[in-house]
ROMI-782593 format. One line per 8 residues: number of its first residue (from 1); for each residue x, y, z of C-alpha. Coordinates in Angstrom, 3 decimals, always signed. Each point is the difference from the previous one (the first is absolute). Layout:
BEGIN
NUM	X:Y:Z  ...
This chain:
BEGIN
1	+4.824:-31.934:-11.546  +0.703:-1.330:+3.468  +3.118:+0.521:+2.118  +1.409:-3.465:-0.601  +0.410:+0.875:-3.645  +2.618:+2.510:+0.991  +2.046:-2.621:+1.802  -0.684:-3.079:-2.082
9	-0.673:+0.451:-3.728  -0.728:+2.899:-2.305  +0.254:-0.538:-3.718  -0.085:+3.026:-2.244  -3.248:+0.919:-1.711  -0.906:+2.507:-2.662  -2.093:+1.958:+2.458  +3.082:+0.539:+2.144
17	+1.732:+1.597:-2.958  -3.041:+2.211:-0.508  -0.008:+0.999:+3.646  +3.693:+0.773:-0.178  -0.577:+2.406:-2.870  -2.939:+1.559:+1.849  +1.982:+0.574:+3.174  +2.884:+1.890:-1.608
25	-1.702:+3.321:+0.502  -0.413:-0.829:+3.689  +3.692:-0.796:+0.503  +1.434:+3.334:-1.112  +2.540:+1.647:+2.249  -1.195:+3.105:+1.887  +1.360:+3.286:-1.231  +3.263:+1.296:+1.444
33	-1.664:+3.155:+1.369  -2.643:-2.014:+1.818  +2.628:-2.322:+1.433  +2.116:+2.921:+1.258  -3.014:+1.711:+1.570  -1.085:-3.178:+1.731  +3.532:-0.621:+1.288  +0.367:+3.531:+1.367
41	-3.374:-0.159:+1.762  +0.656:-3.399:+1.504  +3.598:+0.709:+0.959  -0.890:+2.920:+2.293  -2.525:-2.016:+1.998  +2.225:-3.053:+0.018  +3.001:+1.931:+1.277  -1.955:+1.642:+2.804
49	-2.660:-2.646:+0.642  +1.119:-0.709:+3.575  +0.116:+3.681:+0.982  -3.365:+0.717:-1.636  -1.525:-2.946:+1.839  +1.458:+1.160:+3.329  -1.332:+3.556:-0.406  -3.391:-1.138:-1.259
57	-0.485:-2.567:+2.754  +1.054:+2.409:+2.743  -2.435:+2.598:-1.351  -2.807:-2.583:+0.008  +0.905:-1.100:+3.543  -0.060:+3.561:+1.321  -3.282:+0.659:-1.826  -1.583:-3.072:+1.588
65	+1.354:+0.913:+3.450  -1.245:+3.592:-0.291  -3.495:-1.049:-1.083  -0.131:-2.538:+2.826  +0.885:+2.775:+2.482  -2.621:+2.265:-1.542  -2.640:-2.735:+0.334  +1.082:-0.640:+3.594
73	+0.772:-3.664:-0.599  +1.379:-1.747:+3.125  +3.135:-1.457:-1.648  +0.928:+2.201:-2.994  +3.410:-1.647:-0.272  -1.677:-3.099:-1.413  -1.087:+2.053:-3.017  +3.628:+1.011:-0.497
81	+1.281:-3.572:+0.354  -2.626:-1.277:-2.442  +1.398:+2.268:-2.697  +3.405:-1.661:+0.267  -1.564:-3.460:+0.128  -2.051:+0.636:-3.151  +2.281:+2.105:-2.202  +1.838:-1.442:-2.980
89	+2.131:+1.460:-2.774  -2.793:-0.633:-2.506  -3.503:+1.440:+0.130  -1.767:-3.219:-0.907  +1.894:-1.957:+2.666  -0.855:+2.648:+2.607  -3.688:-0.164:-0.920  -0.128:-3.799:+0.055
97	+1.803:-0.103:+3.332  -2.461:+2.582:+1.319  -2.956:-2.201:-0.961  +1.624:-3.069:+1.529  +0.894:+1.874:+3.181  -3.553:+1.239:+0.492  -1.365:-3.520:-0.501  +2.586:-1.503:+2.325
105	-0.647:+2.621:+2.651  -3.762:-0.558:-0.138  +0.422:-3.783:+0.313  +2.484:+0.405:+2.837  -2.250:+2.478:+1.763  -2.939:-2.394:-0.228  +2.195:-2.771:+1.401  +1.049:+2.222:+2.896
113	-3.593:+0.849:+0.915  -0.908:-3.683:-0.145  +2.904:-1.267:+2.136  +0.984:+2.567:+2.620  -3.304:+0.817:+1.773  -1.041:-3.662:+0.086  +3.306:-1.465:+1.238  +1.480:+2.829:+2.069
121	-0.724:-1.895:+3.254  +2.055:-2.962:-1.246  +3.314:+1.625:-1.008  +1.700:-3.310:-0.803  -2.802:-1.001:-2.354  -0.076:+3.479:-1.534  +3.743:-0.149:-0.623  -0.371:-3.414:-1.628
129	-2.822:+1.201:-2.256  +1.897:+3.120:-1.083  +3.100:-2.094:-0.721  -2.038:-2.461:-2.056  -1.670:+2.853:-1.876  +3.409:+1.518:-0.844  +1.364:-3.386:-1.077  -2.953:-0.936:-2.216
137	-0.106:+3.383:-1.722  +3.757:-0.043:-0.519  -0.201:-3.504:-1.489  -2.635:+1.178:-2.488  +2.172:+2.989:-0.859  +3.071:-2.141:-0.699  -1.996:-2.464:-2.079  -1.681:+2.699:-2.091
145	+3.294:+1.526:-1.158  -1.619:+2.917:-1.893  -0.375:+3.671:+1.045  -3.410:-1.070:+1.336  +1.824:-1.953:+2.734  +0.404:+3.301:+1.860  -3.691:-0.224:+0.944  +0.560:-3.237:+1.919
153	+3.224:+1.100:+1.664  -1.503:+3.308:+1.124  -3.194:-1.655:+1.236  +2.191:-2.254:+2.128  +2.240:+2.458:+1.793  -2.719:+2.679:+0.271  -1.723:-2.148:+2.634  +3.234:-0.046:+2.019
161	+0.542:+3.695:-0.660  -3.467:+0.918:+1.233  -0.754:-2.810:+2.412  +2.943:-0.105:+2.412  -0.022:+3.746:+0.936  -3.727:-0.048:+0.883  -0.124:-3.095:+2.233  -0.183:+2.301:+3.017
169	-2.993:+1.928:-1.460  -2.041:-2.571:-1.947  -3.177:+2.068:+0.317  +1.486:+2.602:-2.347  +1.093:-2.533:-2.601  -2.562:+1.072:-2.591  +0.776:+3.722:+0.327  +3.753:-0.589:-0.197
177	-0.315:-2.228:-3.044  -2.231:+2.502:-1.783  +2.359:+2.888:+0.697  +2.990:-2.060:-1.107  -1.733:-0.884:-3.274  -0.792:+3.683:-0.555  +3.614:+1.037:+0.626  +1.399:-2.693:-2.270
185	-2.510:+0.809:-2.738  +0.942:+3.671:+0.179  +3.674:-0.863:-0.471  -0.816:-2.293:-2.910  -2.093:+2.651:-1.757  +2.712:+2.636:+0.426  +2.678:-2.342:-1.332  -2.086:-0.889:-3.063
193	-1.047:+3.571:-0.821  +3.520:+1.417:+0.314  +1.427:-2.881:-2.053  -2.460:+0.767:-2.809  +0.494:+3.789:+0.034  +3.707:+0.541:+0.750  +2.268:-1.246:-2.797  -1.727:-3.376:-0.338
201	+1.938:-2.975:-1.334  -2.022:-2.304:-2.166  +0.137:-3.756:+0.420  -0.527:-0.314:-3.758  +3.167:+1.975:-0.754  +1.967:-2.084:+2.487  -1.354:-3.231:-1.485  +0.948:+1.212:-3.486
209	+3.544:+0.847:+1.093  +0.480:-3.320:+1.781  -1.498:-1.870:-2.944  +2.434:+1.711:-2.372  +2.894:-1.066:+2.205  -1.335:-3.559:+0.231  -0.517:-0.373:-3.742  +3.452:+1.410:-0.700
217	+1.481:-2.505:+2.454  -1.964:-2.854:-1.568  +1.235:+0.974:-3.476  +3.596:+0.090:+1.243  -0.407:-3.405:+1.618  -1.545:-1.392:-3.193  +2.895:+1.344:-2.055  +2.468:-1.517:+2.480
225	-1.736:-3.376:-0.237  +0.009:+0.077:-3.807  +3.643:+1.036:-0.331  +1.474:-1.722:+3.052  +1.103:+3.249:+1.592  +0.723:+0.014:+3.735  +0.353:-3.074:+2.166  -2.737:-2.404:+1.061
233	+0.135:+1.380:+3.545  -0.433:+3.568:-1.221  -2.972:-0.956:-2.141  -1.549:-1.910:+2.915  +0.411:+3.056:+2.213  -1.646:+2.186:-2.633  -2.965:-2.387:-0.210  -0.529:+0.220:+3.739
241	+0.307:+3.775:-0.078  -2.593:+0.231:-2.766  -2.364:-2.336:+1.856  +0.258:+2.177:+3.120  -0.493:+3.189:-2.043  -3.071:-1.466:-1.712  -1.490:-0.779:+3.396  +0.599:+3.603:+1.117
249	-1.686:+1.333:-3.152  -2.955:-2.267:+0.681  -0.297:+1.252:+3.591  +0.271:+3.639:-1.053  -2.545:-0.490:-2.759  -2.594:-1.104:+2.549  -0.232:+3.627:+1.144  -1.067:+1.278:-3.434
257	-3.681:-0.421:+0.786  +0.299:+2.544:+2.836  +1.455:+2.748:-2.165  -2.505:+2.438:-1.449  +2.186:+0.826:-3.002  +0.538:-3.646:-0.986  -2.412:-1.395:-2.557  -1.484:-3.463:-0.087
265	+1.907:-0.564:-3.234  +3.286:+0.411:+1.838  -0.912:-2.695:+2.485  -1.109:-2.406:-2.725  +3.117:+0.654:-2.071  +2.197:-0.603:+3.040  -1.760:-3.286:+0.660  +0.590:-1.113:-3.588
273	+3.611:+1.134:+0.142  +0.504:-1.899:+3.248  -1.259:-3.142:-1.723  +2.484:+0.470:-2.846  +2.834:+0.737:+2.421  -0.688:-3.271:+1.795  +0.525:-1.837:-3.277  +3.366:+1.575:-0.795
281	+2.194:-1.484:+2.734  -0.980:-3.658:-0.563  +0.222:+0.639:-3.742  +3.613:+1.145:+0.345  +0.806:-3.016:+2.153  -1.456:-2.269:-2.660  +2.058:+1.674:-2.734  +3.165:-0.413:+2.030
289	-0.645:-3.696:+0.614  -0.857:-0.696:-3.633  +3.237:+1.624:-1.148  +2.141:-2.358:+2.069  -0.421:-3.143:-2.158  +0.908:+1.994:-3.097  +3.470:+0.724:+1.355  +0.888:-3.628:-0.767
297	-1.247:+0.220:-3.598  +2.023:+2.458:-2.042  -2.328:-0.065:-2.973  -3.107:+0.536:+2.128  +1.693:+2.719:+2.010  +1.013:+1.816:-3.164  -3.589:-0.030:-1.260  -1.314:+1.916:+2.982
305	+3.023:+2.017:+1.164  -0.485:+2.725:-2.587  -3.685:+0.403:+0.844  +0.714:+0.059:+3.741  +2.531:+2.781:-0.537  -2.415:+1.879:-2.231  -2.814:-0.335:+2.547  +2.331:+1.201:+2.760
313	+0.904:+3.074:-2.068  -3.709:+0.736:-0.496  -0.549:-0.263:+3.739  +3.001:+2.207:+0.795  -1.499:+2.629:-2.298  -3.175:+0.032:+2.084  -2.098:-2.614:-1.804  -2.148:+2.669:-1.677
321	+0.843:-0.587:-3.665  -3.086:-1.780:-1.328  +1.513:-0.564:-3.445  +3.004:-1.797:+1.463  -2.310:-2.052:+2.218  -1.906:-1.193:-3.068  +3.275:-0.871:-1.720  +1.094:-1.963:+3.067
329	-3.225:-2.002:-0.009  +0.416:-0.858:-3.679  +3.622:-1.033:+0.482  -0.909:-2.183:+2.962  -2.682:-1.770:-2.015  +2.556:-0.761:-2.714  +2.410:-1.854:+2.298  -2.612:-1.920:+1.971
337	+0.494:-3.708:-0.833  -2.777:-2.458:-0.691  -0.287:-2.538:+2.809  -0.521:-3.479:-1.356  +0.336:-3.427:+1.597  +3.792:-0.008:-0.406  +0.528:+3.517:+1.379  +3.072:+0.262:+2.206
345	+0.497:+2.134:+3.096  +1.559:+2.851:-1.962  -3.057:+0.273:-2.266  -2.353:-0.082:+2.982  +2.099:+2.579:+1.866  +0.117:+2.333:-3.012  -3.751:-0.267:-0.497  -0.668:+0.792:+3.645
353	+2.513:+2.847:-0.003  -1.548:+1.554:-3.118  -3.431:-0.051:+1.604  +1.359:+1.618:+3.178  +1.840:+2.686:-1.972  -3.215:+0.866:-1.817  -1.723:+0.200:+3.377  +2.735:+2.342:+1.234
361	-0.415:+2.360:-2.957  -3.787:+0.075:+0.316  -0.119:+0.389:+3.776  +2.629:+2.774:-0.094  -2.077:+2.008:-2.455  -3.189:-0.608:+1.983  +1.736:+1.231:+3.166  +1.048:+3.208:-1.719
369	-3.535:+0.622:-1.255  -1.428:-0.542:+3.479  +2.630:+2.215:+1.606  -0.953:+2.828:-2.373  -3.674:-0.614:+0.762  +0.701:+0.395:+3.734  +1.755:+3.338:-0.442  -2.675:+1.304:-2.387
377	-3.052:-1.462:+1.762  -1.186:-1.909:-3.090  -2.315:-2.986:+0.105  +2.052:-3.212:-0.372  -2.932:-1.657:-1.788  +0.677:+2.228:-3.009  +3.622:-1.113:-0.336  +1.054:-2.514:-2.677
385	+1.477:-2.445:+2.517  +1.180:-3.382:-1.227  -0.671:-1.693:+3.318  -3.006:+0.403:+2.273  -0.284:-1.688:+3.374  -3.604:+0.835:+0.761  -1.324:+2.439:+2.567  -0.735:-2.816:+2.461
393	+3.675:-0.978:+0.347  +1.120:+0.872:+3.539  +3.480:-0.424:+1.464  +0.088:-2.066:+3.199  +2.530:+1.078:+2.661  +1.977:-2.466:+2.092  -1.391:-0.514:+3.499  +1.972:-1.791:+2.706
401	-2.578:-0.737:+2.676  +2.451:-1.630:+2.395  +2.428:+2.945:-0.051  -2.878:+2.446:+0.467  -1.329:-2.044:+2.897  +3.393:-0.033:+1.730  +0.434:+3.759:-0.423  -3.523:+0.868:+1.147
409	+0.125:-2.467:+2.890  +3.284:+1.384:+1.275  -1.393:+3.562:+0.071  -3.183:-1.159:+1.753  +2.090:-1.842:+2.591  +2.137:+3.113:+0.540  -3.111:+2.118:+0.602  -1.299:-2.558:+2.493
417	+3.350:-0.210:+1.830  +0.283:+3.791:+0.319  -3.581:+0.234:+1.225  +0.478:-2.774:+2.574  +3.159:+1.723:+1.262  -1.919:+3.235:+0.486  -2.822:-1.811:+1.841  +2.362:-2.044:+2.204
425	+2.067:+3.016:+1.073  -2.967:+2.341:+0.436  +1.792:+2.557:-2.152  -2.785:+2.245:-1.239  +2.144:+1.775:-2.602  +1.206:-3.377:-1.185  -3.079:-0.390:-2.215  +2.000:+1.932:-2.587
433	+2.369:-2.965:-0.354  -2.518:-2.365:-1.687  -1.237:+2.962:-2.023  +3.471:+0.590:-1.439  +0.533:-3.743:-0.372  -3.079:-0.205:-2.244  +0.950:+3.012:-2.142  +3.733:-0.658:-0.379
441	-0.526:-3.745:-0.375  -2.519:+0.588:-2.796  +2.342:+2.369:-1.844  +2.917:-2.476:+0.150  -1.962:-3.224:-0.461  +1.140:-0.343:-3.601  +3.745:-0.223:+0.712  +1.669:-3.407:-0.240
449	+2.329:+0.314:+3.008  -1.815:+1.953:+2.735  +2.809:+0.282:+2.561  +2.410:+2.088:-2.151  -2.877:+2.198:-1.146  -1.164:+0.674:+3.554  +3.569:+0.642:+1.146  +0.393:+2.618:-2.712
457	-3.287:+1.686:+0.855  +0.791:-0.011:+3.690  +2.461:+2.791:-0.702  -2.641:+1.790:-2.056  -2.386:+0.094:+2.943  +2.774:+1.247:+2.265  +0.315:+2.918:-2.416  -3.776:+0.553:+0.202
465	+0.189:+0.043:+3.800  +2.940:+2.420:-0.014  -1.609:+2.403:-2.484  -3.274:-0.277:+1.919  +1.762:+0.998:+3.229  +1.765:+2.940:-1.632  -3.253:+1.363:-1.384  -2.047:-0.748:+3.126
473	+2.301:+1.598:+2.545  +2.232:+2.281:-2.063  -2.030:+1.426:-2.874  -3.752:-0.158:+0.670  +0.062:+1.905:+3.341  +1.288:+3.065:-1.870  -2.642:-0.072:-2.740  -3.043:+2.219:+0.372
481	-1.538:+0.148:-3.486  -0.876:-2.464:-2.738  +2.289:+1.771:-2.452  +3.021:-0.453:+2.240  -0.942:-3.656:+0.517  -0.031:-0.532:-3.769  +3.450:+1.549:-0.335  +1.321:-2.175:+2.854
489	-1.381:-3.209:-1.455  +0.938:+0.683:-3.619  +3.721:-0.998:-0.046  -0.580:-3.358:+1.694  -3.074:-1.023:-1.936  +1.402:+1.193:-3.324  +3.033:-2.229:+0.609  -2.191:-2.982:+0.891
497	-2.256:+0.660:-3.000  +3.003:+0.214:-2.310  +1.242:-3.331:+1.353  -3.455:-1.553:-0.481  +0.056:+0.968:-3.692  +3.323:-1.723:-0.699  -0.106:-3.765:-0.648  +3.100:-0.691:+2.100
505	-1.429:+1.696:+3.110  -3.753:-0.131:-0.676  -0.995:-2.269:+2.882  +2.344:+1.754:+2.434  -1.247:+3.493:-0.869  -3.665:-1.011:+0.144  +0.372:-1.613:+3.433  +1.890:+3.005:+1.386
513	-2.650:+2.445:-1.237  -2.978:-2.099:+1.131  +1.272:-0.887:+3.451  +1.300:+3.475:+0.787  -3.400:+1.443:-0.983  -1.718:-2.387:+2.408  +2.527:+0.269:+2.821  -0.024:+3.797:+0.021
521	-3.779:-0.128:+0.569  -0.405:+3.656:-0.998  -3.190:+1.641:+1.231  -1.313:+3.519:+0.476  +1.811:+0.413:+3.319  +3.462:-1.067:+1.090  +0.318:-2.626:+2.704  +3.170:-1.913:+0.803
529	+0.519:-2.650:+2.657  +3.389:-1.689:+0.235  -1.478:-3.046:+1.725  -2.483:-0.523:-2.809  +2.748:+0.580:-2.573  +2.288:-2.534:+1.647  -2.753:-2.599:+0.360  -1.121:+0.322:-3.616
537	+3.598:-0.184:-1.226  +0.725:-3.115:+2.052  -3.242:-1.578:-1.194  +0.946:+0.739:-3.597  +3.436:-1.606:+0.329  -1.406:-2.934:+1.975  -2.664:-0.648:-2.625  +2.557:+0.102:-2.823
545	+2.467:-2.214:+1.890  -2.560:-2.634:+0.981  -1.436:-0.056:-3.518  +3.434:-0.466:-1.542  +0.888:-2.740:+2.485  -3.306:-1.833:-0.427  +0.095:+0.188:-3.793  +3.611:-1.168:+0.017
553	-0.859:-3.061:+2.105  -3.168:-0.955:-1.871  +1.472:+0.664:-3.427  +3.297:-1.837:+0.297  -0.118:-0.595:-3.738  +1.551:+2.668:-2.169  +0.301:+1.119:-3.603  +1.593:-3.288:-1.096
561	-3.037:-1.958:+1.248  -2.374:+2.317:-1.841  +2.128:-0.202:-3.166  -0.062:-3.797:+0.123  -3.772:+0.039:+0.387  -0.258:+2.249:-3.059  +2.165:-2.381:-2.018  -2.001:-3.009:+1.148
569	-3.298:+1.692:-0.778  +0.963:+0.264:-3.685  +0.562:-3.765:-0.192  -3.288:-0.567:+1.832  -1.844:+2.229:-2.463  +1.579:-1.874:-2.912  -1.150:-3.293:+1.510  -3.526:+1.365:+0.400
577	-0.055:+1.112:-3.637  +1.134:-3.446:-1.128  -2.752:-1.558:+2.153  -2.640:+2.513:-1.171  -0.681:+0.901:+3.639  +0.939:+3.702:-0.251  -0.977:+2.994:-2.072  +0.767:-0.748:-3.658
585	-0.144:+3.636:-1.126  +3.436:+0.889:-1.437  -0.172:+3.646:+1.021  -0.851:-0.915:+3.600  +2.931:-2.437:+0.054  +2.353:+2.609:-1.432  -1.083:+2.607:+2.534  +0.319:-2.437:+2.899
593	+3.463:-1.312:-0.797  +1.455:+3.360:-1.004  -1.302:+1.494:+3.231  +1.972:-2.719:+1.766  +3.045:+0.957:-2.055  -0.424:+3.605:+1.147  -0.160:-1.205:+3.610  +3.114:-2.118:-0.569
601	+1.812:+3.026:-1.425  -0.235:+1.671:+3.419  +1.624:-3.097:+1.549  +2.486:-0.817:-2.741  +2.959:-0.240:+2.377  -1.504:-3.024:+1.783  -1.233:-1.838:-3.110  +2.189:-3.067:-0.683
609	+2.194:+0.469:-3.064  -1.266:-3.152:-1.710  -3.614:+1.124:+0.370  +0.598:+3.666:-0.857  +0.468:-0.540:-3.736  -3.043:-2.256:-0.297  -2.163:+2.509:+1.840  +1.279:+2.950:-2.034
617	-0.575:-1.891:-3.249  -3.560:-0.801:+1.117  +0.443:-3.647:-0.952  -2.961:-1.217:+2.023  -2.208:+2.769:-1.412  +0.986:-0.720:-3.584  -0.560:-3.712:+0.538  -3.445:+0.651:+1.487
625	-0.938:+2.292:-2.902  +1.157:-2.594:-2.499  -2.047:-2.699:+1.750  -3.098:+2.197:-0.189  +0.671:+0.731:-3.661  +0.538:-3.668:-0.834  -3.277:-0.978:+1.629  -1.957:+2.702:-1.815
633	+1.381:-1.071:-3.378  +0.044:-3.773:+0.574  -3.694:-0.659:-0.888  +1.157:+0.125:-3.597  +2.248:-3.048:+0.537  -0.795:-3.695:+0.064  -1.205:-1.661:+3.180  +3.188:-2.075:+0.355
641	+2.260:+3.063:-0.203  -2.117:+1.904:+2.504  +0.130:-2.964:+2.366  +3.799:-0.127:-0.215  +0.279:+3.723:+0.701  -2.363:-0.184:+2.973  +1.916:-3.019:+1.335  +3.161:+2.113:+0.001
649	-1.758:+2.879:+1.813  -1.412:-2.460:+2.556  +3.484:-1.317:+0.714  +1.505:+3.502:+0.123  -2.479:+1.390:+2.561  +0.951:-2.043:+3.121  +3.708:+0.415:-0.771  -0.354:+3.801:-0.151
657	-2.038:+0.053:+3.201  +2.893:-1.512:+1.977  +2.885:+1.457:-2.000  +2.311:+2.456:+1.753  +3.190:+0.412:-2.031  +2.182:-1.677:-2.598  -0.915:-1.750:-3.257  -3.210:-1.944:-0.441
665	+0.105:-3.795:-0.538  +1.508:-1.013:-3.347  -2.887:-2.330:-0.760  -2.275:+2.991:-0.497  +2.025:+1.194:-2.984  -0.468:-3.307:-1.791  -3.741:+0.046:+0.567  -0.201:+3.604:-1.205
673	+2.040:-0.837:-3.120  -2.396:-2.832:-0.755  -2.884:+2.474:+0.188  +1.865:+2.324:-2.380  +0.577:-2.869:-2.421  -3.696:-0.914:+0.095  -0.945:+3.616:-0.672  +2.338:+0.119:-3.008
681	-1.889:-2.957:-1.491  -3.306:+1.874:+0.139  -1.328:+1.546:-3.222  +1.371:+3.487:-0.666  -2.141:+2.818:+1.295  -0.117:+3.009:+2.292  -1.051:-2.008:+3.069  +2.798:-2.500:-0.486
689	+2.624:+2.762:-0.326  -1.325:+1.743:+3.114  +0.261:-3.212:+2.016  +3.458:-0.759:-1.341  +1.382:+3.426:+0.836  -1.598:-0.199:+3.449  +1.541:-3.415:+0.739  +3.431:+1.164:-1.106
697	-0.468:+3.033:+2.246  -0.646:-2.350:+2.922  +3.169:-1.895:-0.908  +2.220:+3.077:-0.205  -1.484:+1.401:+3.204  +0.270:-3.084:+2.214  +2.985:-1.759:-1.557  +2.361:+2.699:-1.309
705	+3.075:-2.197:+0.531  -1.374:-3.159:-1.618  +1.383:-1.285:-3.340  -1.790:+1.214:-3.117  -3.157:-1.740:-1.102  +0.538:-2.766:-2.571  -2.676:-1.182:-2.475  -1.715:-3.188:+1.116
713	-1.947:-2.748:-1.717  -3.127:-0.857:+1.988  -1.451:-3.466:-0.477  -3.814:-0.153:-0.183  -0.223:-2.371:+2.927  +1.716:+2.425:+2.373  -1.762:+3.233:-0.852  -2.344:-0.002:+2.977
721	+2.593:-1.223:+2.485
């Protein structure tokens, strides 16, 4: 079965009952002893994860630095810094970042060799080319949006990192680039090896834990929707939280392929589970909308209230009881009304709600099977899943080209401004300013409001400068052996590593560790020059200040502008679906719009209140999915009915393309009701019921406040109008 059958229409079949019986053995609870053992093992690492990461990363950094000294590398501190750049809490993420860093470094090194020797006699042109290189690579990184984007970002600022310091010695460009690649590769290898050998943390275990939390949250939300618990605002907030969490699981799961202990089955099961998870949130929104009309019909509400409560109790219990699930399906089939020509809105709403409740039961059980398959490494193809989306189904992330262009262009302009300042003043040490502008600007390119972010990090770099000065002039002159150096560095770098492992201070700790490693410039012999220290510190602060100022001027728009663009993009996608000009794959649509919801969740405070509920309920997504489902089932209808439905979609598309907020024109409801009436007059059959449920889904999604549908008599002469 295809994905749309999750969100549109799923009638019960005998084979489903057979599959339900077959799956019971797969849904058994784990034993209490196994659960306790797993909890005790996980709890120790979870409690001390930050400290373990700090110790492990410091050990890898010292190992890389020591080997670099032993091999007489010219800048061994780059091996140390590369460890902190590459390391991650999870082994798979560390390995994937290592691969991406090597690729990015090689591309950046090639770019440096191509640009610097050929343009060194034209410093203005060289500065422009480096700035453009940084901007283009950063744009590609922001557009990609996956862990692979690190390749592009690193390739961009590596040219600045390597190119600006060697403008005075272009003849040695090749040797410097080769040595830098060797040092960085050494740090990457040390980080990966230590991460695999010293108390490794598996991405698969983290994905399983996060998936458990997500599924538990989805079951709670489903129970709240069915029973009316919590307020609308609380349920909307939970939807956004789940959308953001699903996006994080998806990002983390991309590292599974780089983990030696993870099987291919785990990756496939996670992909299938991700597809099912994408169906749950719009499914819950549809259930909530279809319950609203029943509140005005006491008899209809009474028919479904008991089953909603019973389904909620099953979900609260974990949704694992296969026997109760089968009983729920049978009970739902019993109360589903027959939709004839004179069917009223209550009958249509009950029919649609019954179908969605069956979907909820089936998808919940499928999710549990897939979650167990992930933890056990079983092949998802062997599971008795009710719904299958196909291996070719791929989620499409949201890409805002204009926002990425503004962010990348502002960083490129900052690099160019810093470089021109250095050239105009003749300040030889000032070449560090565009270098830092490229690196810091790339790290902070993803923030919505650059000025506050740069102001906050300005204090961070003052701390780096202060700690650098203390070590350079107070600590390092008294150190004579490598062992003493390790002891002197340990407290500071353990603190920074601990901060880097905590979500609240991750970016701050990583920047402190990386920049202090580079600024200390540790080599085999001690050499300190206050003039050089002062110049490099001033260049660092100047580069950060000019980058923050330039980005603030170029990117005057803030989070509210980006949030509005996200909201508008959903309406644009809906218009494209109605026009058949966009991807008609339901899974791709679900992935795209729920990724936008995750992005909106990070900017919830600036989302207008009237648009927040619609976005959280995924109204545009559910409407688009219903349109796709209607079109796929409509070939079974008469030509006149299909023409009326397509006429409605053709009228809806341009309105959605220009719509910003508020209700849609009232005339659309009448045209949609006429299409529903025509569909009711079609001969009974599966295709007709699919189309009818899809059209009513469009109605409840786009016109939730409109009066209930009333049966209509369509004259033959007006059918094709």
